N, C-alpha and C positions, 0 to 999 in steps of 0.2 A: 545638621550632619552628625551622625552618630560617630563614636570613637573608632569603630572598625572601618568605616568608610574613610575617615581621615587617615587611618593607618594605611589603607589601600593606596590612596593618592600619594602619601609620603613614600611608599615603596616604589611606585611608578617613577617618581622624581629621582629617588636615590639610585635606582638601578639604571635609569637612563644616563645619569651623570657618571656612574661607574663604567657604563658602556662607552661613553664618550672618551673617557680617559684611557680605556683599554684599547679601543679600536682606532682612535684618531691620534692620541698622544703617545701611544705605546708606553704608558706609565700607569699601570693599574694601582688603584688606591686601597684595595683590600685583597686578601688572599682568595684563591679560587673557592675554597670550602665555605668561606663567609658569603661570597657572591651566590653560590649554589643555595645556601640556606635562605637568603633573601628571595631568590626566585621561587623556591618551594613554598614559602609563605605567601607570595603573591599568587601563585597558581591555586593554592588552597582557598584563598579569599575569592578568586574569580570563579572557582567551581561552586562555591556556596552562594555567590551573588553575581551571576553572569550579567545582570543588568548594569553592573558597575564598570564593565570593561570599556576602556577608552581606546580610541584609535592609536594613541601614542604609547600604549602599554607595550613593554618589551616582550610580552608573550605573543604579540600580534605581528611581529616583524623580526627580520634577521639583521644583526649588526646594527649599524647606525648610518645616518646620512653623512656624506663626506663634508668636510669643512668647505665653506664658500671660497676661501682663499687657498685651497689646496694647490700645490705646485704641479699636481698630476691631472691630466685631462680625464674627464669622466668617460666611462665605457659601459654601455648597456649589454648585459649578458643575454645571449640569444635564449637561454633557458635559465630560469632562476636557480640560485644556489640557496639551499635550505640549511637551517640549523638542525640540531638533533635534540630530542628530549632525553632526559637522563634517568638512569636507574642507579640506586645507591646500595642495594642489597639483592640477594637472590629472590626474595619475595617479589620485588618490583620487576625483576626480569621474568619471573613466571607470569606475573600479571600482564606483561607485555605480550607474551605468547598467547595467553588465554584470550586477550582482547583481539588479537589477529585471527585466532581460530573462529571466534564468533562472527567476525566480518566475512570470513571465507566459508562459514557453515560447515566446518570440519573439525574433528578432534584429533586428527593425526599430527604428530610432532612435526614441526617445520624444519626444513634444512636451512642452515645459516652459513654464511662466510664470516668468520671472526677475524678482526684486524686490530692492530695496536693503534691507539688514538694518540698521535704525535702532538705535542704541545708546540705548535708552530703557527704559521700564517697561511691561510687558504689562498690558493691562486687558481685561476682559470686560464688555460691556454687555448687559443682559437686558431685552427688550421683551415685553410682553403686550398683544395686540390693538393694537399700534402705539405703546403708551405705555412710556416708559422707567421700569422699576421699580427697578432697582439697577445699580450699577457696582462691580466688585470687582477687586482685584489677582489675579495668577495664583496666588500663594501656593505651595502644593506641587503644584499642578495639579488637585487635587480640591477643596480648601478655600482660599479667598482671604479678603481683608479687605474689608469694606464701605467704599468710599471715594466713595459716591454724591454727597454734598454737595460734596466737593472736585472731582470730575469735572464737576459742573454749572457750575463756574466757568470751564470751557473753552468759549468762546462758540460754536465751530463744531460742537459735538456736538449732534446732533438730539435734542430732548426727545420728539418725537412723529413717528411715521411714518404714512403713509396705510395704514389698516388693511386696505383691499382689495388692497394690493399686497405685503403681507408675511405670512408664516405667523403663526398665532395666538401662537406662542412663538418668539422669535428671539434668539439670542446673536450678538453682533458683536464680533469680536476686533480689537484694534489696539495701537498703541504710543504711549504718552504721552512727550513729549520736550520739552526746552528747545532752542530754536534757539541757534546759536553766538553770535549777537548778544545774545540775552537772557542767556545764560550769562556773557558778558563783562561785561554791565551789572551783574548781581548780584554778581559777584566784585569789580568795581571799587568798588561801593558798600560791600561788606563790608570790603575792605582799607582803605578810607578811615576807617572807624570801628572797626577792630580786631575785626570780627565773624568768623564762621566762613567760611573760603574753601573752596569746593567743589573737589574734585580734578578733576572732569570733568562734562560736562553730564548724563550718566546719573545720577550720584549726586545732582546738583542737582534733576533731575526727580523722582527717587524721594523725596527728602526733602521736596520741595514738595507732592507728591501725598499724602504721609502726614502732613500737618500737622493738629493738632487744630482749629485755627481756619481755616475756609474762606477768611476774608479774607486770610490770609497766602498761601494758595494762589493766590487771585485776583490778588494783587499781582505774581506771578512769571510771568505770561503763558505758561502751559503751552500746548502745541499737541498735536495727535494726528493720526495717520494710521491707516487701517484696511485690513485685508488678509484677513479670514477670518470664518467663521461657525461655530457649534457643530455644526449639523446641515445637511449639504449636500443631503440627499435631499428635503427639503421646499421647496426654493427654486424649482424649475422651470427652473434653468439647468444646463448640462451640464459646465462646467469652471471652473477658477480664473480665467482671463482674463475670461470672461463674467460671473463673479461680481463681479469688481472693477468692471466697468462697471455692474452692477446696484447695487452699493453706492454708486457715484458718483451714479447717477440718483436715489437715495433721499436724497441730501444729505450723505453721509459724505465726508470728505476722503480721497482715495486718492492714493498716490504717482504722480507723473508720470514716474518713472524706471524703470517696469516695461517688460518686453518679452516677447513670445512667440517662442520659437525651437524648432527641431527638432534633436535630437542633442546629446550632451555637448560636442562641439567648439564649437557655436554658443553654448552656455551658458558655456563657458570664455571665449569671445570677449567676451560680455556682461560677464563679471566683469572682464576686463582693461580694457575701456572704462570701467567704473565706477571702477576704480583711477585711471585717467588723469583722471577728472572729480571725484575725491574732494574736492579743495580747493574745488570749486564748490558742493558740497552745503551747504544752509543748516543742516544738523544733523550731528551726529557719526554715523558709520556704521562698522561693524566687519566688513562683508562683504556678500555677496549671498546670497539664498535662492533655491535652485533647486527648483521644485515641479513634479511631474508634473501636467500641465494637466487631463486628463480625470478627473472624479470617479469614474466607474465603474472606471477603472484604479487610482485611489487605493484604492478599496475592495478591489480584488483584491490589492493589495500589503500593506495592513494596517499594523500597528504592532508595535513591540517594547514592552517594559514602560515605556519612557519617551519613545520617539520614533517618528514615522511613518517607514515604509520608503519613502515616496513623496516625501520632501523632505530636503534637506540644506543646511546653512549652509556656504558657501564663504568662509572667513575671509580678510580682507585680510592681506597680509604686513606685518610690523612691521619697518621698516628701522631698525636701531640702529647708531650710529656711535660709536667710541671717540675722544675728543678730550681736550684738557688744559685744566684750569681755570687761567686766567691771573691772574684777580683777581676780587674781589667789591667792587662799588661800592654806595654807599648814596645813594638819591635821597629827598628830603624832599617829601612830597605836600602838598596844600593844607590838609589837616586836621592836619598835623604828623607823620604816620606816616612812619617810617623804612623805606623799601622796598629790600630787597637785590636786586641784579642780578648774575648771573654773566657774566663775560667769558671767552669760550672761543677756543681756536685754531679758526679758521674751517674748517668741514667742509661738504661737499655732502650734504644729506639730502633724499631724495624730490624732487629737482629744484631746490632752492634752497640758497644758502649760509647756514649758521647760525653766528653768532658770539656770540649772547647768549641767555640763558634766565632767566626769572624764578625766584626762589628763595623767594617767598612770605613767609617770616617766620623768626624766630630758631629756632623749634622744628624747622622743616623742615631747616635747615642742621645743627643738632645731631643730629637723628635719622639723617641721612646720614653724620655725622662727616666733613663736607666740609671739605677743606683746600686752600689755594692751592697749586698744583703737582700736585694729584691728577689721575690719569687717570679720566675719567668716561664713562659710557654715556649718550648723548643720543638722543632720538627726538622725533618730532612727535606730540603728543597729538592724536588724531583726524585725523592727517595734516596738521595745520596749525600748532599752537603748540609751539615747542621746549620740551622739559623734560628735566631731568637725572633719569634713572631710578635709577642706582646708582653707587657709587664702586667702583673696582677697587683695594682696599688692597694687593694683591700687587704692584702697579706703583708704589706710593707712594714718592717720593724720600725719602732719609734727611733727618732734621732738620725735617720739616714739623711744624707746630703746629696744634692745634685752633683754628678761627676764633673770635675773641672778638667778639661782637656789640657795637657801640658803645653807650655810655651817655652820649655827648655828641653833640649835634646837629652834623653836619659843616658846616652852613651858618652858624649863629649862635654855636656854642660853648656853648649853654645845656645844662644837664644834662637828659638824656632819661630816661624812666621807662617801666616796664611794669607795668600794674595787675594785681592778682591775678585769674587766670582769663581774662586778655586774651592774645591771640596776638601782638599788635603792640607795638612800642616807639614812643613818641611824644616829640616835642619840644613842650613845653607853652607855648612862647613865642609869643604871637600876633603879635609884631613880627618874627618870624623872616623874614629876606629870602627864603628859599626858599619858605616858605608864601605870603607876599605875592605872589611872582612866579607860583606855580602857581595861585593864585586868579585872578590877572589872565588867565593863559593860558586857564583854564576860562571866564571871563566872556566873552572875545572869540571863543571857539570857535564853529564852525558850528552845533552843536545849541543853543547858548545865544544870545548876542546877535549872532553872525555878523557880526563887524566884519572884513571882508576887508582885507588889507594889514597887519594888525597881527600879523605872525609873531613867532616867539620872538626873532629877532635885534633887531627894532625895539623890542619890549617891553623887552628887556634894556637897550638903549641909553637908553630912557626912564627906567627904574628907576635906572640908574647915574648918570644926569644929575640925578636928584632931581625929575624932572617929574611922576612918577606913583608914588603909594604904594598906592592902592586904585582900584577901578573908577570911583568918582565923579570922580577926578582926570582921567580920560580926557576928560570932557565940559567941562573947563576949559582944555584945550590950545589954544594959539594957533599961527598960522602961523609966527611968529617963533621960537617955542620949538622947533618941529619942524625948521626950517631950521638950527638950531644943532647938530643931531645929525649924526654922522659919515655921510658919503655920502648925505645926504638932499637931494634936489632939490625945487624948488618944485612941479613937477608931481606927484611922489609925495606930498609933504606935503599938497597941496590935496586929492588923492584920499582920503588917510587921514581928513582932517577931514570930508570929505563922507560917508564911510562911517560915521564916528562919529555924525554928525548923523542919518543914515538910521536908525541903530539905535534912536534914541529912540522910534520908532513901532512897534517890534517888539511882538507880542502879549504880554500879561501873563505867560503861561506861560513864554515865553522868559526873561523877567527872573527869575521865581521859580527856574527851573532854573539860571540864571547865578549866582545868589547862593551856590550851592554848599552847600546845606543837606544834611547827611548823610542818606542814604536817600531824599531827595526827588529822584527822577530826572525825566526829561522827561515820562513818562506821568503821574506823580503831580502834576507841575506843571500839566498840562492839566486834571486832575480838579479841582484847586483853582480854576483860572480858571473852569471850567464851573459851579462851585457858589457862587462869591462874586462880587459886583459889582466889587470892587476889592481892592488889596493891603491897604488899611487894614482892611477887613472880615476878611480872612484873619488879619491880625496880632491882631485882637481875639478870634478864635475860640479856645475852650478845647479841650482834648484830646478830650473826649467828642464835641464837635461834629465835629471832624475825623475821628475814628474811625468816625462814622456814615456817612461817604462810602464807598460801595461801592468796594473796591479799595485803600483807604488802609491800614488796619491800625494796630494799637496802636503799633508801633515807629516807623513813619513819622510818625504823628500826634504822638507824644511828642517826636521829634526836631525837628519843625517848631515846636511850641510853645516848646521850649527855645531854638531859634535866634532866633525873633522876640522873645523876652523879653530877649535879650542887648543891652545898651546900645550896643555898637559896631555891631551889625547894624542897630539902629533908626536910629542916626546915619547909617550908610551909605545906608539906604533914603531917609531924609529928604533927603540931599544929591543922590541920584539924581533924586528927584521934583522938587526945586528946579531941577535942570538941565534939566528937561523930558522926562525918560524916562517913557514911558507906564506908569502903574500901574493902569489901568482895564481890566476884562475886556471883550473883544470878543465874548464869547459871550452875546449878548442874544437872547432868544426873540422872533423876528419873527412867527412864526406856525407852523402845522403843515402847510404846503403840501407838504413832502417827508416827512412822517411815514410810517414803514413802509418807506422806501427806504434802501438801504445803498450807499455809494460807496467806491471805492478810488481814490487819486490817485497818478499816476506821471508821470515825465518832467519837463521844464522848462516852466513856465507863464509867462504874462506878468506875473503877480503872485505874491507869496510863497505857498507852499502853506498855511502857517498861516492866512493870511487867507481863502483859499478854504475851508479846513476849517471855520473859524469861521462863515463864511457859511452853509455847508451845515448844520452842526449847529444854527445859529440858526433854520433853517427846519424843524427836526425830523428831519433825516436822521441816519443813523449812518455815521460814517466809520471804516473799519478799514484795517489794513495788508496783509491777504492777500486775494487773489482766490479766491472759492469759488463753488460752485453757487448760493449764496444771495445773492451780490453782485448788486445791481440794475444798477449802472453802473460802468464804469471810466472815469475822467476822465484822458485821456492827452495829455500835452504832448510837446514835442520830445524825442528820444532816449529814448523809452519802451522799456523792455527786456523782461525775462522776464515781468513782470506782464501786459503786452500779449499776449504769446504765450499765457499761461495763460487770459486772458479769451477769446481767440479759440477756444482748445481747448474751453472749457466753454460757448461760445455766449453769453457775457455781453455785453451791449450796451456799445459803446465810444463815448465822446463826446469831441470836442475842445472847446475853450472856446466856440466858436460854438454847438456842439450843446448845451452846458450852458445857455447863455443862452436858446436856443430852448425847452428843457425847462422852464426857470423861467417863461418867458412863458406856456407852455401851462398851468402850474400856478397861474397868477394872481399871480406874483411880479413886482412892478413894478420 
């Protein structure tokens, strides 16, 4: 066996192992660009030596076989789901068009539908006579896993379609994903309690969709966009662009970033525009998908064993920069977690200067063998978040030592510890100044009690002066005490006291979130307010009662019960209540005048959004965060942004506050 053939067999084995970790374990072992490089090397060897191609080569199949012990039942797709070949520069995109023209016997530029390539998890929805029968992952393209119950937790997915407008049997293909905002929320909560931190939104989405308990899936706010069907011949539409409109009219969410163009040059221009707008995307994307628009031309072009000849994925470039690790600092979070942060020599990456990167935990640093003084490769994950990809040991200065993770809290000096099986190191001292301070920062933050004017500098001064130890102390502050702080004038002090007083009337959900209970985010706090009349009732509820609330889940319920049983938490809540902070739910059912209607709220209103939301929900309406075809009304205040544009695009009715009041009067709300 010559060396090149040995390399070929090694590549087959390596890539299949990477596929197994990516598709089945949701834990990729290498970055996408390194995987792409291995696949390109493999294809080059197969093009030169086609006699070497083995049946198990990753170029000959899509995805990977499901695990034998998978908790999900296998489902055979009526029509196979194919992968896509890749282009990495304009020359390869031009080559794609020239190849298609040769097959078609024409030199005319092709018409394309260009779409964003979301970095998520492919799903196939199967409808019979308009009713959703099952949902499955792509799997190996022929057989996937039944994830129907988990897919049903995604609110925007249609359960039933008008039978007179769809074929008797219909497969709809799409991508399930986590928004960047939800990904950040999940990881922040996981880091606080030492849970598993997801590497990227794609892995988080895949892990969320493949949960045994649908309640866990529901708690993670998955979303989905749709782009295709299994059989185009039975649709009555002639091309990809028209099909996207058809799907949108049926109620499926379809990307607003798509465009129809003519010729590979225009497709390349679309791709460059998408790169420029990458940071604006609400989800991670790793490229664009260029599809020949007309279905009859698609059928003429056909397929290879694993990919259509009428579509190609044009991958985003990955800009990697070499810089130097100057230091590693440790920040103490409000739960006592010791969080490492890399300080880097500043470098310009994809349009912005990067000087810091998160290091996640002790294991992450050890696995990289990261040492202060090392030269490291940095890039932006998803084009947004700086991350250290690898160390360059060949450039390592002499005398560097492995980084020793601290076992003493840098804030209070208390011994820190790491529990068996836990990824995080914690300071267990509840009186730790850093923890107290971070709990205060969280309490006054905008998503919590929203006490404007209490920035980190002012809070630091209050803590150092001994005026504030916990959140309840904020409500006992006097004008004289604030005037004693450095550079504090009477006007500023009066404003701060006024904002503190205003915060007493915040909705109960804000207070619950502000308490900083592990796993209980803003959405879970809203669920608690919706299902209980006051905070006292929530504190009395047992775990089984909380678990029964749709969207809560066992882990969240257990964390809440444990937190409310803690004497220090109960004392804090008692002092907050005595200070006049609202502990009563505002979600009181006034009637069903708005039952069956769904609202989205955007922009600045004359009253807090939470109050408007509570009023609408109290009248039976459903309030969501995304504008879809099913949205009844968009309530738009001043400085309404992209949601207003989306509503106009979909023809959703837009109301200002006066319009809302008129609607309520029409519905008999006094």
